[in-house]
C-alpha positions as CSV (number, residue, x, y, z in Angstrom):
1,M,-15.3,-48.8,17.8
2,K,-11.7,-47.8,17.2
3,V,-11.3,-45.0,14.5
4,V,-8.2,-43.5,12.9
5,V,-8.6,-40.1,11.1
6,L,-5.9,-38.8,8.7
7,A,-5.6,-35.2,9.2
8,G,-3.6,-32.5,7.3
9,G,-4.8,-28.9,7.6
10,T,-8.1,-27.7,9.6
11,G,-10.7,-30.0,7.7
12,G,-9.0,-33.4,9.1
13,A,-8.5,-31.8,12.6
14,K,-12.2,-30.6,12.6
15,I,-13.6,-34.1,11.7
16,A,-11.2,-35.6,14.3
17,S,-12.9,-33.1,16.9
18,G,-16.3,-34.5,15.9
19,F,-15.2,-38.2,16.5
20,Q,-13.6,-37.1,19.6
21,G,-17.0,-35.9,21.0
22,L,-18.7,-39.3,19.7
23,L,-16.2,-41.8,21.0
24,S,-14.9,-42.9,24.2
25,P,-11.6,-41.8,25.5
26,G,-8.8,-43.8,23.8
27,E,-10.9,-45.0,20.9
28,L,-9.6,-42.2,18.5
29,T,-6.3,-41.7,17.0
30,V,-5.2,-39.0,14.4
31,I,-2.4,-39.6,12.0
32,A,-1.1,-36.1,11.3
33,N,0.9,-34.8,8.3
34,T,4.4,-33.7,8.8
35,G,5.1,-32.4,5.4
36,D,4.4,-29.0,6.3
37,D,7.0,-29.2,9.3
38,D,10.0,-26.6,9.2
39,E,12.5,-25.1,11.5
40,F,12.6,-21.6,12.7
41,W,15.2,-20.3,15.3
42,G,16.4,-23.8,16.0
43,L,12.8,-25.0,16.8
44,L,10.9,-27.5,14.8
45,V,7.4,-26.4,14.0
46,S,5.0,-29.0,13.2
47,P,1.8,-27.3,12.0
48,D,-0.4,-30.0,11.4
49,V,0.3,-32.0,14.4
50,D,-0.1,-28.8,16.6
51,A,-3.2,-27.6,14.9
52,T,-5.0,-31.1,15.8
53,I,-3.8,-31.0,19.4
54,Y,-5.0,-27.4,19.9
55,R,-8.3,-28.2,18.2
56,L,-8.8,-31.3,20.3
57,A,-7.9,-29.4,23.4
58,G,-10.4,-26.6,22.4
59,V,-7.7,-23.9,22.1
60,F,-7.3,-23.6,18.4
61,D,-7.6,-20.0,17.1
62,E,-10.4,-20.2,14.4
63,S,-10.1,-16.7,13.5
64,V,-6.7,-16.9,12.0
65,G,-6.5,-20.6,11.2
66,Y,-3.4,-21.5,13.3
67,G,-2.1,-21.4,16.7
68,Q,-3.8,-20.9,20.0
69,R,-6.7,-18.6,20.6
70,G,-5.8,-15.3,22.4
71,D,-2.0,-15.6,21.8
72,T,0.3,-12.6,21.8
73,F,3.5,-12.1,19.9
74,S,5.9,-10.4,22.0
75,A,8.7,-12.9,21.3
76,L,8.0,-12.5,17.6
77,E,8.0,-8.8,17.9
78,A,11.4,-8.7,19.8
79,L,13.1,-10.9,17.2
80,G,11.8,-8.3,14.5
81,R,13.4,-5.6,16.6
82,L,16.7,-7.5,16.3
83,G,16.4,-7.7,12.6
84,E,15.0,-11.1,12.4
85,P,12.4,-11.9,9.6
86,T,9.1,-12.4,11.2
87,W,6.8,-13.5,8.2
88,F,6.3,-16.7,9.9
89,R,4.0,-15.8,12.8
90,I,4.7,-17.7,15.9
91,G,2.7,-16.7,18.9
92,D,4.1,-16.8,22.5
93,R,2.1,-19.7,23.7
94,D,2.7,-21.5,20.4
95,L,6.5,-20.9,21.0
96,A,6.1,-22.7,24.2
97,T,5.0,-25.7,22.3
98,H,8.0,-25.6,20.1
99,V,10.4,-25.1,22.8
100,L,9.2,-28.0,24.7
101,R,9.2,-30.2,21.4
102,A,12.7,-29.1,20.7
103,E,13.9,-29.9,24.3
104,M,12.4,-33.4,24.1
105,L,14.0,-34.1,20.5
106,D,17.3,-32.8,22.0
107,R,17.1,-35.5,24.8
108,G,16.6,-38.1,22.3
109,C,12.8,-38.6,22.2
110,R,11.1,-39.4,18.9
111,L,8.9,-37.0,17.1
112,T,5.9,-39.4,18.1
113,E,6.9,-39.3,21.8
114,T,6.9,-35.4,21.6
115,A,3.2,-35.4,20.1
116,L,2.1,-37.7,22.7
117,E,3.5,-35.9,25.7
118,L,2.2,-32.6,24.1
119,S,-1.3,-34.2,23.7
120,R,-1.1,-35.4,27.5
121,R,0.1,-31.9,28.6
122,F,-3.0,-30.1,26.7
123,G,-5.4,-32.5,28.3
124,V,-6.1,-34.6,25.1
125,A,-7.1,-38.1,25.5
126,T,-7.0,-38.9,21.7
127,R,-3.7,-40.1,20.5
128,V,-2.2,-37.6,18.1
129,L,0.6,-39.4,16.0
130,P,3.1,-37.9,13.4
131,M,2.8,-40.0,10.2
132,T,6.5,-41.1,10.7
133,D,9.3,-40.1,12.9
134,D,11.5,-39.8,9.6
135,R,12.1,-36.5,7.7
136,V,9.4,-35.7,5.3
137,R,9.0,-32.1,3.7
138,T,7.0,-30.8,0.9
139,F,8.5,-28.4,-1.6
140,F,7.0,-26.5,-4.4
141,Q,8.6,-26.0,-7.8
142,T,7.4,-22.8,-9.0
143,E,8.2,-20.1,-11.7
144,N,10.5,-18.5,-9.2
145,G,12.3,-21.8,-8.2
146,T,11.9,-24.1,-5.4
147,L,10.1,-23.2,-2.2
148,S,9.6,-25.1,1.1
149,F,5.9,-25.2,2.1
150,Q,5.9,-22.5,4.6
151,E,7.9,-20.2,2.1
152,Y,5.3,-20.8,-0.5
153,F,2.3,-20.7,1.6
154,V,3.2,-18.1,4.3
155,R,5.8,-15.9,2.9
156,E,4.9,-15.8,-0.8
157,H,1.2,-16.2,-0.3
158,L,1.1,-18.7,-3.1
159,A,1.7,-16.0,-5.7
160,P,4.4,-17.8,-7.9
161,A,2.7,-20.1,-10.4
162,L,2.9,-23.8,-9.3
163,L,4.6,-26.3,-11.6
164,A,4.9,-29.2,-9.4
165,I,4.9,-30.8,-5.8
166,D,7.8,-32.7,-4.4
167,I,7.3,-34.8,-1.3
168,R,10.9,-35.3,-0.1
169,G,11.6,-38.3,1.8
170,G,8.0,-39.8,1.4
171,D,9.2,-42.8,-0.4
172,S,11.8,-43.9,2.0
173,A,10.0,-42.9,5.4
174,Q,8.5,-45.5,7.4
175,P,5.5,-45.5,9.7
176,T,6.0,-46.0,13.2
177,A,5.1,-48.9,15.3
178,E,2.4,-46.6,16.9
179,V,1.1,-45.8,13.5
180,Q,1.0,-49.5,12.2
181,A,-0.6,-50.8,15.5
182,A,-3.5,-47.9,15.2
183,L,-4.2,-48.9,11.6
184,A,-4.1,-52.7,12.3
185,E,-6.7,-52.2,15.2
186,A,-9.0,-49.7,13.5
187,D,-12.4,-50.4,12.7
188,L,-12.6,-47.4,10.6
189,V,-10.0,-45.0,8.9
190,V,-11.3,-41.6,7.6
191,I,-9.4,-39.4,5.3
192,G,-10.3,-36.0,6.3
193,P,-11.5,-33.2,4.1
194,S,-8.2,-31.6,3.4
195,N,-6.1,-30.8,0.3
196,P,-5.4,-34.1,-1.3
197,L,-2.2,-32.9,-3.0
198,I,-0.3,-31.6,0.0
199,S,-2.2,-32.5,3.3
200,I,-3.2,-36.1,2.5
201,A,-0.7,-37.2,-0.4
202,P,2.3,-37.1,2.2
203,I,0.5,-39.3,4.5
204,L,-0.6,-41.8,2.1
205,K,3.0,-41.9,0.6
206,V,4.1,-43.2,4.1
207,I,1.1,-45.4,5.2
208,G,-0.9,-45.9,2.0
209,R,0.0,-49.6,1.7
210,L,-1.5,-50.1,5.2
211,L,-5.0,-49.0,4.5
212,R,-7.7,-51.4,3.8
213,P,-10.3,-49.9,1.3
214,E,-13.3,-51.7,2.8
215,R,-12.9,-49.9,6.0
216,T,-11.5,-46.6,4.6
217,V,-13.6,-43.6,4.2
218,A,-12.6,-40.4,2.2
219,V,-14.5,-37.0,2.8
220,T,-14.6,-34.6,0.0
221,P,-12.7,-31.3,0.4
222,I,-14.7,-29.7,-2.4
223,V,-18.2,-28.4,-2.0
224,G,-20.3,-26.8,-4.8
225,G,-17.4,-26.1,-6.8
226,A,-15.3,-24.5,-3.9
227,A,-12.9,-25.8,-1.4
228,L,-13.8,-26.0,2.3
229,K,-10.6,-24.0,3.1
230,G,-7.3,-23.2,1.2
231,P,-6.1,-23.5,-2.4
232,T,-7.2,-26.9,-3.1
233,I,-9.1,-26.0,-6.4
234,E,-6.1,-23.9,-7.6
235,M,-3.7,-26.4,-7.0
236,L,-5.7,-29.2,-8.8
237,R,-6.0,-27.0,-11.8
238,A,-2.4,-25.8,-11.9
239,L,-1.3,-29.6,-11.9
240,G,-3.7,-30.5,-14.7
241,F,-6.4,-32.3,-12.5
242,D,-10.0,-31.6,-12.7
243,A,-11.0,-29.6,-9.5
244,S,-14.1,-31.7,-8.5
245,P,-15.2,-34.1,-6.0
246,V,-14.9,-36.8,-8.9
247,E,-11.2,-36.1,-9.4
248,V,-10.7,-36.3,-5.5
249,A,-12.6,-39.8,-5.4
250,R,-10.3,-40.8,-8.4
251,I,-7.1,-39.8,-6.5
252,Y,-8.2,-41.9,-3.4
253,Q,-9.5,-44.9,-5.6
254,E,-6.8,-47.3,-4.4
255,V,-7.0,-46.7,-0.7
256,A,-10.7,-45.9,0.2
257,G,-13.8,-47.8,-0.4
258,T,-16.4,-45.2,0.7
259,F,-16.7,-41.6,-0.6
260,V,-18.5,-38.9,1.5
261,L,-19.9,-36.4,-1.0
262,D,-21.7,-33.2,0.0
263,S,-25.3,-32.9,-0.7
264,R,-24.8,-30.0,-2.9
265,D,-22.9,-32.2,-5.4
266,A,-25.4,-35.0,-5.1
267,G,-25.5,-35.1,-9.0
268,V,-22.3,-36.6,-9.4
269,A,-22.7,-39.6,-6.9
270,G,-23.4,-42.1,-9.7
271,E,-20.2,-41.2,-11.3
272,I,-18.5,-41.9,-8.2
273,E,-20.3,-45.0,-7.6
274,A,-19.3,-46.3,-11.1
275,M,-15.5,-46.2,-9.8
276,G,-16.6,-48.9,-7.2
277,Y,-17.3,-46.6,-4.2
278,R,-20.0,-46.8,-1.7
279,V,-21.1,-43.2,-1.6
280,L,-22.6,-41.3,1.4
281,V,-24.3,-37.8,0.6
282,R,-24.3,-35.4,3.5
283,D,-23.8,-31.9,4.5
284,T,-20.0,-31.8,4.8
285,V,-19.4,-28.3,5.8
286,M,-19.4,-29.1,9.6
287,T,-20.9,-25.9,11.1
288,D,-21.7,-27.9,14.2
289,G,-17.9,-28.8,14.8
290,G,-18.0,-32.1,12.9
291,G,-20.2,-34.2,15.3
292,A,-23.2,-34.9,12.7
293,L,-20.7,-35.9,9.9
294,A,-18.6,-37.9,12.4
295,K,-21.9,-39.8,13.5
296,A,-23.2,-40.5,10.0
297,I,-19.9,-42.0,8.8
298,A,-19.6,-44.1,12.0
299,E,-23.2,-45.4,11.5
300,L,-22.1,-46.9,8.2
301,F,-19.6,-49.5,10.1
């Protein structure tokens, strides 16, 4: 079985890890969001691509939710002593990833080629692909003006009131040949349990037209009225959405035919089925690392 996981944030990477443990080498491809990407000190940082690679390689730092486990921050501390702002925390091991990516890009490599090479060097058999080689960036319109993704999340800690989300470049960006081939060959496409507005929406802007609902499964990121991780609930409400699994199902209605609902929310299964979905009710929290949920999804196809 060939599976593609759409990953933005830790939820998508976690279920991808579950599928990696289930499938044979080469059967899994992860398409990662690049709307969070940003430049620091001349280096391109690609948080969702890197988090996916690190998790699949078994080195992701669960305690802080980014970077590599056991990392140090000597370079960042040195930059701080030289008067540089250090609100974006890049660890020393993480820095090596960004330096290598920058060197490859400077040699003319595509962003896709850098991700595949980094995966290889981390010993990951799974293909991790950026959603596009084109520049796509997520910006937030707030009461304090326009902020980049990292400025809003990391520097401002989401404090300014959110007014709108702008995915710049998303309408013109093109999926790569690698992304198109992976989706064409896939028996199953899984939209990971990530924030639908900022982690998945940029991916769908680029590849949404390539998805076939009959083989696409969306996993809820909302369980029992709370988000599995991050400000999904707050963002949905700020932009006028109902912060519920039903609303998430509505957002994905044009691209997915199956919806995975947490057992704590089984009472709304009928409402989601009425939209035309096939509904799978399971424990979606993935305390086992995602293996059980991946197996339950795969058994449907």
